[in-house]
N, C-alpha and C positions, 0 to 999 in steps of 0.2 A: 472457352474461359480458361484462363490460367492464372494461378496466384503466383506472386513474386514474393510476398512477405507474409509473415504470421499476422500481422496487423490487419491485412486485408481480410483475413479469414475471421479475425475476432470482431471486426466491424460488421461483417455480414450477420453474425450471430447476435451482436447487440442489437442491431436495427430489427431483427427478427423478433427478438424478445420484448422489445419495446413497441412492437407493432408499427415501427416507423419505416420499415423497408418499403420503398415505392412498389406499387403492384407490378410495374413492368420489369422490376428487378427480382421478382420472385419466380425464378424459373427452376429448372431441373437441377442445374449445378448448385444453386443456392440451397435447394432441399438437401441434396446430398452432403454439402458442406455442414450445415447445421447438424444433421444426423451424426456426421463423422465427430464433431466436437462433443456432441452429447455422449456418444460411444466411448470417447476417451475419459469422460469424467463421471459417468454413472453406469449403473447396471442396466440390463436391457429394459426391464419394466419402467424404470424412471425415465430413461431415454425416451422410450415410446410415449410415456404420459406426457413428457415435455414437448415432444413433437406434435402430438395430437392437439394439446391445449394451445400451443403456439400458432398452429395453422389455423385453428378456429378463431383465435384472437385476431390474427392478421387478416383473415378473410372478412370478419366482422368489421374491422377498421376500414377495409376498402369496399364494404358494402357487397361482398360476394356471398350470395345466399346459396346454400346447398340445395340442390334440386335432384331429380332423378338422373339429370344429364350433366351437371357441373357443380364445382364447389368440392368441399371436403370428400375424400374417398378413404374410408377406413382400410380396406384391404391393401390399397397401394401404400398408405402410411405404414401399416404393419410390415408389409413386404420389404419396403425400402428401408426402414429402420433396422430390421433383422439382417438385410444383406450388407449394409454398411457396417453394423456392429460386428458381424462375423469378420469382415474384411479388415477392420480396425484391429481386432484381437489377434489376427494372424500377421499383422504388419507393423507391430509396435516398435520395430527398429528403424522405421523411417521418420524423417521430420515431418512436422505438420504440414508443410507446404508440399513436400513429395507425396505425402498421403492424400491430401486433398486433389492434387492434380492427377494423380493415378486413378482415384475413385471417379473423378469426372470423366477421364478418358475411357476407363473400362466399362463403366455402367451407363449405356445411353438410355434414353427414356423408354424405348421398346424392350429392354431387357426382361421385364416381368412376363413378356409374351413367349419366353422360353419355358415357362412354368404354367401359364395360364392360357387357355384359349381366350380369344377376344370376347366371346359370347359370355364366358363365365366372369372374366375380369370386369367387363363393363355392365354386368347385370346389376339391377337396383339393389339387390341383396348384398352384392360386394361393396357397394358405396357405403351403405349403412352399417354393415357389419363384416367381420373378417370371414372370408371363405377360403378354404384350403385350395391349392393348386390343383389342376386337372391334368397336367401333362407331366409324365415322369421323365426325369433326366438322369 
């Protein structure tokens, strides 16, 4: 996925916030894009709160129930919000489109496994509450 205009980015965020984003359109790139816009406009705690509540609202709209194996994942939400937040704060000289495309290109969905073992990241405890990384980089 690559963005061409700021309006494409804003539309994703608006659809997310109104829980109207189609389930098949709520992929990794869209998660990162929403987190990026929140990082530009809010402090970390507010951005995290908005990500958390928005994901839960969207999941509810699409009938996605959180279980031990699927649905909302607290550790991943915190990890990605922090990762994107730090990237945004270090790249404020970029345009919105440049920033979004770079984030999508730089951070593939397996990026958390540089910091977490698969066992720890996908443990039940990590889904329902934040757990610290277990791999030092």
